[in-house]
C-alpha positions in Angstrom: 19.5 -30.6 -12.4 19.7 -28.5 -9.3 22.0 -30.1 -6.8 24.8 -29.8 -4.2 25.8 -27.1 -1.7 25.6 -24.2 -4.1 22.7 -25.4 -6.2 19.5 -26.4 -4.4 18.2 -29.9 -5.2 14.7 -30.4 -6.4 14.2 -32.8 -3.5 15.2 -30.2 -0.9 12.8 -27.6 -2.3 10.0 -30.2 -2.5 10.6 -31.3 1.1 10.5 -27.7 2.2 7.3 -27.0 0.3 5.7 -30.1 1.9 6.6 -29.0 5.4 5.4 -25.4 4.9 2.1 -26.5 3.2 1.5 -28.9 6.0 2.0 -26.2 8.6 -0.4 -23.9 6.8 -3.1 -26.5 6.1 -3.0 -28.4 9.4 -2.0 -25.8 11.9 -2.4 -22.2 10.7 -5.7 -22.3 9.0 -7.4 -24.3 11.7 -6.1 -22.1 14.5 -6.8 -18.7 12.8 -10.3 -19.8 11.8 -11.1 -20.8 15.4 -9.3 -18.0 17.3 -8.6 -15.2 14.7 -12.2 -14.4 13.8 -14.7 -12.5 16.0 -17.6 -15.0 16.1 -20.1 -12.3 16.9 -19.3 -10.0 13.9 -17.3 -12.0 11.4 -14.5 -9.5 11.5 -10.8 -10.5 12.1 -8.8 -9.8 15.2 -5.7 -7.6 14.9 -3.4 -10.0 16.8 -3.4 -13.2 18.8 -1.3 -13.9 21.9 1.1 -16.8 21.9 -1.6 -19.0 23.6 -4.1 -18.3 20.9 -6.3 -15.8 22.7 -7.3 -12.4 21.1 -6.7 -9.2 23.1 -9.3 -6.5 22.6 -7.7 -4.0 20.3 -8.6 -1.5 17.6 -8.6 -3.1 14.1 -6.8 -1.6 11.2 -8.6 -1.6 7.9 -5.8 -3.4 6.1 -6.1 -6.5 8.3 -9.5 -7.5 7.0 -8.8 -7.8 3.2 -5.4 -9.4 4.0 -7.2 -12.1 6.0 -9.8 -12.4 3.3 -7.0 -13.0 0.8 -5.3 -15.5 3.0 -8.4 -17.6 3.6 -9.5 -17.4 0.0 -6.4 -19.4 -0.9 -7.1 -22.1 1.7 -9.0 -24.6 -0.4 -6.1 -24.7 -2.9 -3.9 -26.1 0.0 -6.4 -28.7 0.8 -8.0 -27.1 3.9 -11.6 -28.2 4.2 -12.8 -25.4 6.4 -15.6 -23.0 5.7 -13.7 -20.8 3.2 -16.8 -19.3 1.6 -18.4 -18.5 4.9 -15.3 -16.9 6.3 -14.7 -14.8 3.2 -18.3 -13.8 2.9 -18.7 -12.7 6.5 -15.3 -11.0 6.4 -16.0 -8.9 3.4 -19.4 -8.0 4.7 -17.9 -6.8 8.0 -15.2 -4.9 6.2 -17.5 -2.9 4.0 -20.1 -2.4 6.7 -17.6 -0.9 9.2 -14.9 0.7 7.1 -16.5 2.1 3.9 -17.0 5.8 4.0 -19.8 7.6 2.1 -17.3 9.0 -0.4 -16.3 5.4 -1.5 -13.0 5.2 0.3 -12.2 3.1 3.4 -11.5 4.6 6.8 -8.3 3.3 8.5 -9.3 2.3 12.0 -12.3 0.9 13.8 -12.7 -0.2 17.5 -13.4 -3.7 18.6 -17.0 -2.7 19.0 -17.2 -1.5 15.4 -17.2 2.2 16.2 -15.0 4.3 13.8 -11.8 5.6 15.5 -10.0 7.3 12.6 -11.8 8.5 9.5 -8.6 9.1 7.5 -8.4 7.2 4.2 -4.9 5.8 3.5 -3.9 4.8 0.0 -2.3 1.7 1.6 -5.7 0.5 2.9 -7.4 1.2 -0.5 -4.9 -1.0 -2.2 -5.7 -3.8 0.1 -9.4 -3.3 -0.3 -8.9 -3.9 -4.0 -6.9 -7.0 -3.2 -9.7 -8.2 -0.9 -12.3 -7.6 -3.5 -10.3 -9.7 -6.0 -9.9 -12.5 -3.5 -13.6 -12.5 -2.6 -14.5 -12.5 -6.3 -12.6 -15.7 -6.8 -13.6 -17.4 -3.5 -17.3 -16.6 -3.8 -17.5 -16.9 -7.6 -18.9 -13.3 -7.9 -16.5 -11.8 -10.4 -18.9 -9.3 -11.9 -20.2 -7.9 -8.5 -16.8 -7.5 -7.0 -15.2 -6.0 -10.1 -18.0 -3.4 -10.0 -17.1 -2.6 -6.4 -13.4 -2.5 -7.3 -14.0 -0.1 -10.2 -16.0 2.2 -7.9 -13.1 2.2 -5.5 -10.6 2.8 -8.2 -12.5 5.8 -9.4 -12.7 7.1 -5.8 -8.9 6.7 -5.5 -8.4 8.7 -8.7 -10.8 11.4 -7.6 -9.7 11.9 -4.0 -6.0 10.7 -3.8 -4.7 12.0 -7.2 -1.3 13.6 -7.0 -0.5 17.2 -7.9 0.9 18.3 -11.3 4.3 16.8 -11.8 3.5 13.7 -9.7 4.1 11.5 -12.7 1.1 9.4 -11.8 1.9 9.1 -8.1 -0.9 9.2 -5.6 -1.2 10.8 -2.2 -0.7 8.5 0.7 -3.9 9.8 2.5 -6.8 12.1 1.7 -5.3 14.7 4.1 -1.7 14.2 3.1 0.4 16.6 1.1 4.0 17.0 0.3 5.5 13.5 -0.1 5.0 10.3 -2.1 5.5 6.9 -0.6 6.5 3.8 -2.6 4.9 1.2 -0.3 1.2 2.0 -1.0 1.9 2.1 -4.7 3.5 -1.4 -4.5 0.4 -2.9 -3.0 -1.8 -1.0 -5.5 0.3 -2.6 -8.3 -0.2 -6.0 -6.7 -4.0 -5.6 -6.6 -4.2 -4.2 -10.1 -2.1 -7.0 -11.5 -4.6 -9.5 -10.2 -7.5 -7.6 -11.6 -5.8 -7.2 -14.9 -5.6 -11.0 -15.1 -9.1 -11.8 -13.8 -11.2 -8.7 -14.5 -12.8 -7.4 -17.7 -12.0 -3.7 -17.5 -9.0 -2.7 -19.6 -8.1 0.1 -17.2 -6.5 -2.4 -14.9 -3.8 -3.0 -17.4 -3.2 0.8 -17.8 -2.8 1.1 -14.0 -0.3 -1.9 -14.0 1.7 -0.3 -16.8 1.8 3.2 -15.1 2.6 1.9 -11.6 5.5 -0.3 -12.9 6.9 2.7 -14.9 6.5 4.9 -11.8 8.6 2.5 -9.8 11.3 2.2 -12.4 11.5 5.9 -13.2 10.9 7.5 -9.7 11.0 5.1 -6.7 14.2 3.2 -7.8 17.3 5.3 -7.4 19.5 5.4 -10.4 22.8 5.7 -8.6 22.3 2.6 -6.4 19.5 0.7 -7.9 17.8 0.6 -4.5 14.2 1.6 -3.9 13.4 4.3 -1.5 10.4 4.7 0.8 9.5 8.4 0.6 10.0 11.2 -1.8 9.4 15.0 -1.9 7.1 16.6 -4.5 10.2 17.3 -6.6 11.2 13.6 -6.4 14.1 14.1 -4.1 14.4 11.8 -1.1 12.0 13.1 1.7 13.7 15.1 4.4 14.9 13.3 7.5 15.4 9.7 8.3 12.4 8.5 6.3 14.1 9.7 3.1 17.2 7.7 3.8 15.5 4.4 4.6 15.9 1.4 2.3 13.9 -1.7 3.4 15.3 -5.0 2.1 11.9 -6.6 2.3 10.5 -4.0 -0.1 13.4 -4.5 -2.5 12.4 -8.2 -2.7 8.6 -7.4 -2.8 8.9 -4.9 -5.6 11.2 -7.2 -7.6 8.7 -10.0 -7.3 6.0 -7.7 -8.8 8.1 -6.2 -11.5 9.4 -9.6 -12.7 5.8 -10.9 -12.8 4.9 -7.8 -14.7 7.2 -8.9 -17.5 5.1 -12.1 -17.8 1.6 -10.9 -17.9 -0.6 -12.3 -20.7 0.5 -11.2 -24.1 -2.8 -9.4 -24.8 -2.0 -6.7 -22.2 -0.2 -3.6 -23.5 3.5 -3.4 -22.4 5.2 -0.1 -22.8 8.4 -1.0 -21.0 11.0 -3.1 -22.9 11.8 -6.3 -21.1 15.5 -5.7 -20.5 15.2 -2.4 -18.4 12.4 -3.8 -16.3 14.1 -7.1 -15.6 17.4 -5.4 -15.0 15.9 -3.1 -12.4 14.1 -5.9 -10.7 17.1 -8.1 -10.5 19.2 -5.2 -9.2 16.6 -4.8 -6.4 17.1 -8.5 -5.5 20.9 -8.0 -5.5 20.6 -4.9 -3.2 18.4 -6.8 -0.8 20.5 -10.0 -0.8 24.0 -8.4 -0.7 23.4 -5.6 1.8 20.2 -6.6 3.6 20.7 -10.3 4.4 22.7 -11.1 7.6 22.6 -14.4 9.6 20.6 -15.7 6.6 17.7 -13.3 7.4 16.7 -10.1 5.7 17.0 -7.3 8.3 14.4 -4.6 8.7 16.1 -1.5 7.3 19.2 -0.1 5.7 20.2 3.5 5.1 20.7 5.0 1.6 24.5 4.3 1.9 23.4 0.6 2.2 24.6 0.3 5.8 22.3 -1.3 8.4 19.9 1.0 10.1 17.8 -1.7 11.9 19.5 -5.1 12.4 16.3 -6.8 13.7 14.5 -9.1 11.2 10.8 -9.4 11.1 9.2 -12.4 9.6 7.5 -10.8 6.6 10.7 -9.8 4.7 11.8 -13.4 4.7 8.6 -14.3 2.8 9.3 -11.6 0.2 12.8 -12.8 -0.2 11.4 -16.3 -1.0 8.9 -15.0 -3.5 11.4 -12.8 -5.3 14.1 -15.5 -5.6 11.6 -18.0 -6.9 10.3 -15.8 -9.7 13.9 -14.8 -10.6 14.9 -18.4 -10.7 12.0 -19.3 -13.0 12.6 -16.4 -15.4 16.4 -16.4 -15.5 17.1 -20.1 -15.0 20.1 -19.2 -12.8 20.9 -21.7 -10.1 21.9 -19.0 -7.6 18.3 -17.9 -7.3 17.1 -21.5 -6.5 19.8 -21.5 -3.8 18.6 -18.2 -2.5 15.0 -19.5 -2.5 15.9 -22.5 -0.4 17.8 -20.4 2.1 14.9 -18.0 2.4 12.4 -20.8 2.8 14.5 -22.5 5.4 14.8 -19.2 7.3 11.0 -19.2 7.9 11.1 -22.4 10.0 12.5 -21.0 13.3 9.8 -18.2 13.2 7.1 -20.9 12.9 8.5 -23.0 15.8 6.0 -21.8 18.4 4.5 -23.6 21.4 1.1 -23.2 19.8 1.3 -24.6 16.3 -0.1 -22.2 13.6 1.3 -19.1 15.3 4.7 -17.4 14.7 7.3 -15.2 16.2 7.4 -11.7 14.6 11.0 -10.6 15.1 14.4 -12.2 15.2 16.8 -10.1 17.3 20.5 -9.5 16.2 21.6 -12.2 18.7 19.3 -14.7 16.9 16.6 -14.8 19.6 13.0 -14.8 18.5 10.5 -12.5 20.0 6.8 -11.7 19.5 4.4 -12.0 22.4 1.6 -10.8 20.1 1.2 -12.4 16.7 0.2 -9.9 13.9 -2.7 -11.3 11.9 -1.5 -9.2 8.9 1.5 -11.5 8.5 -0.6 -14.4 7.4 -1.1 -12.7 4.1 2.7 -12.7 3.6 3.1 -16.4 4.6 0.2 -17.6 2.4 1.7 -15.7 -0.6 5.1 -17.1 -0.1 4.0 -20.7 0.5 1.7 -20.5 -2.6 4.7 -19.2 -4.7 6.9 -22.1 -3.4 4.1 -24.6 -4.1 3.7 -23.4 -7.7 7.5 -23.1 -8.3 8.2 -26.7 -7.1 5.3 -28.0 -9.2 6.6 -26.2 -12.3 10.2 -27.2 -11.6 9.1 -30.9 -11.4 
């Protein structure tokens, strides 16, 4: 049994799950379906103000597949809104306005649908793959969306492939040279893991294996066990501040993915032995929790000596702390991870205590005050993923 001050009780986790699911089902989905979607085009707004109105802003490519993913999960939480319509119109808007002739997605479009930045970012392509997977499930069109996903995967290989010696790393943009970034590869791993479980092409499993190995061998630093954000072509930390940054949220997010990688279906080839992969992932959680959590929130950034660089705490790292601790608790059975999960889940509640139910504050300041006049739509993806993970973990634990 899980109980007491150091070991989270099943009842506490279940009560927290109920509260967060209720917020998502009864407040967030209704509000974002009414106010977060452009009724004229079917596209998603970039932000909402705290009163629920949408300012006119350019729209990043990544927002659309993230919102498609978030709404595709809505029926599983009991929301009875028009999931199929929202997902269908959203994916149509995304492909119509962002897909370039070469098969990659441009990064920025104006509120009027006019392209503003033709650059293709690896980060956005990763989320396009995720959006295709979500649409495939929500619309029951697996074959069609896997075909689109494979076309995109081939375009990524052709246009964003790294130079010799990259060890499988991809360029961050079609015009970028000279550095490799871990964050786009993380989201590419996330999307490929979903396709490896739901698609038919065996190449998805190869990408999962190679991306997990790339993280373990290159992005995670052997001396500290922390995962860096940017590296030079010779796999040294990138020059300047960016090469020193360690983000606690990404330690948790990568750990969540790598621990799940251990438990993919047995028919998928696994080249990494269980112990090194698990060891690396659990060390990422330790780095994030030991050095990156203050005031029971994960701060934005550390330096490579594991001192605090940015003491503010955005909402999204708290969701990744919850996901990582839940999967670690399930895999290891250690009570400390259940306690961590409860603390992480509880830390979400102040962010969600807004005057307009269904919105959130984006940042907690070092003095504990919450700020965020504009509510980033992209954070809904993080919240849905974390609440889904908690929902599944509590059901399994019961």
